[in-house]
N, C-alpha and C positions, 0 to 999 in steps of 0.2 A: 693239168692235174694239180690239186691242192691236197696236202697231207698234214694231218694234225695228230700228235700224240702217238705216233707209230714208230716203234723201235728207236733208232738214234735221231729221229726227226721230231722236234717239238712242234714246229710249224714251218711249212715251206711250200713253194709253188714251182712247178717246172712246166715249160712249154714244149710239147712234143709235136713237131710238125710232121708233114707227110712221111718223111724219112728222117730219123733222128739217131744220132750216135752219142752215147754218154761216155765222156772221157774224164778220167781223174784218177787220183791215187787210190790205194786200197782203203777201205773203211770210211769212205766219204759219203756213202749213201746210194751208190749205183744199184746194188742188189736190193736195197730197200725199196727203191722206186719200182723195180721189176716185180717184187713181191706184192707191193701195193696194187699194181695193175692186175696181178693174178687174183688177189682177193676181190677186187671190184668187178672184174670181167671174166675171170676164169670159169669155164664150164663146170669143172669138177671140184673147184677149190673148197666150196662151202660144204661139201659132203664129208670132208675130213672132220674128225672129232678129237679134241676140240677144234673149233674154227681157228682160234688163236689162244695163247695162254698168257700168263703173267708177264713174261719177258718180251712179248710183242708190244706191250705198252711202254711209252717213253719212260725210262728209268724205273720200269716195273711198277709204275704208279697207276694201278687200275681202280683204286679207291682214294677219294679226296677226303681227308679227315675233316669232319665238321666240328663246329664249336660245341663244346659240352653244353647241354646233354644231347645235342643233335647227333644222329648216327652218321657214319661215313657215307659219302655219296659216290656212286659209280662214275668213273671217268670214261668218256667215249673216245674211241679211235674213229676218226672221220677221214674218209678218202673220197674226194669229189673229183669226178672226171667229166669233162665236156667233150663229147664225140662230134667230130666234124666230117665234112665231105661225105655226107650221107647219100646213099643211092636212092633212086625213086621208090624202090620197094621198102627201104627203111623209113623213108619219109611217110609213106602210106601207113605202115605198121605202127609207127610211133607218133602219129599225127597229133594226138591230144597231149603229148608230153614235150613237144619241141618249143624252143624259144628263139626269137630273133636275136641276131648277134650284131654288134656295132664294131666294125673294124677301126673306127676312129678312137673309141675308148678301150678297145680290147676287153670288152665286157658285154654282158647281155644288154640289149637295147631296152628302152622304156616299154612297158606293156602297151599293147595295141588292142583295139576292139576286136572281139571274136569275128565279126563279119568282115574285118579287113585282112584276115590271115589268108595268105595264098602260099601253099607249100611248094608250088612249082617255081616260084621266083624268090630271089633273095637268099641270104645265108641263114639257114635255120639249123640250129644245133641241139643236140640231145644231152642234157645234164643228168648224170646219175650219181648216186652217192652210196658208198659202203659205210655202214655203221656197225660197231661192235662194242659191247660193254659187259661188265660182270653183273649177272642176275643174282642179287642177294638172296631172293626167295628160293631160287633153284640151286644156289651155290655152284653156279657154272657160268661159262661165258656163252653169250648169244650174239650172233651177227648175221647180217643179210645186206643185199644190195637193193636200192630203191630208185625209182624215178624221182629226181629232185624237183620236178615240176609236173603238174600244179600241186599245191598243198590242199589238203581237205579242210573244209571250214570247221571252226571250233564246234564241238558237240557231236561231230560225226565219227569220232575215234576215241580210243582209250588213251589218255595222256601218259599212262604208265607203260604202254606198249612201245617196244623199240621201233622207231620210225613210224609211230602211229598215225601221223598226219601225211604220210607218203604212201604211194602205191608200190608194191613189190616189183622189182626187176628180176624176172624169173629166168630159169635155165633156158626155156624156149626163146626168150628175148635175146639172151646172150649168143645164141646161134647166129644171129644177124650181125652182131658187132662184138664178138668175143675176143679173147686174148689167148694166144698160143705161145708157149714158152719152151724152147729147146734147152733142156737142162743138161749141163755138163756133168761128167762123173765127178762127184765130190767125195774124195777118199777121207776127208778130214773127220767126218762124223765117226767113222770107225777108228781111224788112226789115233785120234785124240781122246778116245774113251779109255777106261781102265780095264776093259775086257781082255780076256786071255788072247794073246796073239797080236794085240794092238801095239803100236809103236811105244806107247808109255809103258805097257807091260814088258816089252823087250828091254827098255831102259831100266826098269825096276829089277829085272832078272840079271842084267849086266852089272848093276850096282849091287851085287849079291850080298855084300856085308850090311846093306840097309834093308833088304827084303823083309826079314822077320820083324824088325823094329817098325817098319812102315805100317804094315797091316795091324800089328799088335797095338801100336800107339793110336792108330785111328779108331780101332774098336774100343780101346779104353776111353778115349775122348768122347765118343758117341754114347758110351754106356752111362755117362754122367748126365745125359740129357733126358729129362722126363717132362714132357709138356704138361702133364697133370700137376707138376710142381710149380710151373711158371705161368700157366695160362688159366685164368679164372674159369672159363667155360669148361675146359677139360676137367678141372678140379671138382667142379660141381657134379659133372656127370660121373666121375669116379666115385665120389662119396655116395651118390645114390645107387650106383651099381654095386658097390661093396656091400651095402646093407641088404640088397636083394640076393646077391650071390651067396652070402653067408647063410641064408635060409636053406640052402640045398648043398653047399659045398664047404668043406673045412679049409679055411685059408687063414693066414696069420692075422693078428689083430692090427698090425701097422697099416697105415694108409698105403704104404709102398707095396702092399700085396698086389695091387693092380697099378700098372703104369702105362703110359702112352709114349712110345719111342718111334724114331724115324723109320726103323726097319727091323728085321729079325736079327740084325747085328751078326751076320756071318760074313766071311770074306767074299763069298760069291755075291751076296746082296750088295756089299760095298762096291764091287766091280761094276754092278749094274747101275748104281745110282750116283757114284762119284762123278763129278764134272769139273773141268777146269773153267774158271771164270776169268775173263780177260777184258780189259778196257783198252781201246785203241783211240789214238788222236783223230779228230779233235775232241772226242767225247772223253769223259772221265768215269763213267759208271760201268763197272764190270758186268758183263753178261755171259751166259753159258757159251762156250766156244762155238757150238753149232749154230748160233745166231749171228756169227760174224759173216762178213762178205765172202764171196767165192774166192777172191784173190787173197784175202787175209788168211783164209783156211789153208790155201795152197802154200803160203809162206810159212805158216806154223808147221805144216807137215815137213817142209824142207828143213826148218830149224830142228825138229826132232831127229830127222835123218842125220844132220850134222852132229848132233849130240851122240847118236849111236856110233857114228864114224870116229868121233874123238875117243869114245870108250874102247873101241876095238883097235884104234890106231890107224892112221891113214894108209899104211902099207897093207892092211888086212882087208880093205874095202874096195869093191868095184862100185862106183857111183854112177847110176844111170837115171836120166830124167826124160820122160816122154812129154813132148810139147810143153816145156816149162813156161812158154809165153802165155799160156791160157790164163786170162783174167789178171795178168800181171802188167803193170805199167813199165815203160822202158827202163826207168832208173832202177826199179827192183830187179829187172832181168839182168842188168849190168852187175848188180851186187851179187846175184847168184853165180853168174859166170866167173866173176873175179874170185869169189870164194872157192869155187870148185877148182879152177885152174891153178890157184896159188896154194891151196891147202890139201887137196885130195891126191896130188901126185899123179 
């Protein structure tokens, strides 16, 4: 499998043989490899909306800035998967999309004449490709999985269409060689939000002398943001909207009579939309916490629990962990055990 421009991976290739075990520290890309397989081969994955979003692109770069006056160009996420050990039924179904493989070069062999193809003998493999990009016209993300071979001749497809020169790899096709993922319970999404009852909310309440100033300061800071003041496109729309609204409604003369702000600016809205952004080694680009690896999320939850324990005092806390080894490498497990046994009493 080859991955380009997806999450923390700018470009990389991984060989997954008949049975493979990915081993490594937290936030090195294991969960990203799993998610990439799910995007390319998962039966239900493409039915989610949106398929992916801005932070699924490497460093959130879904548009490449063009040289003025050229417009920005959409960047593609590309996930290429070569499926091996195909059954006789799979070889029959995908007959027109298979390619011969060379074990000598670890790559596809040179093309052969159509009349020389015999799907019964030799190592024939199925290349598929998942593509996703930002559709500027639709102002949304679009993605799909395609057969990577053969490509349609020029003139037989729309060049602006995503994967236009490729045939779609549909849900019925994935039933023959799909991907199933056993998802562990990930408490991080809830625990690291600012919603009521979350770990962060508990910390805010325990730090009671900061509670009022936290939300008040956040509301005051966001209150100064008006996209109509800083974004030319919104400013133009606001100006045109004001002239029309005044025909029917009495509003102040100032342009600020109409504004464009991130939300309704209430505490409840802030709880819904506030997110922690975190960068983990070897990367340096902060991403929303829920895009971190499974193990990194588990460690972050543990860190928040230790914060709460420190606020309460170790003598006031019973500390319990269920299966702390899930998704954590051994050196991180040792750190957790050492911390609990030396600090929690």
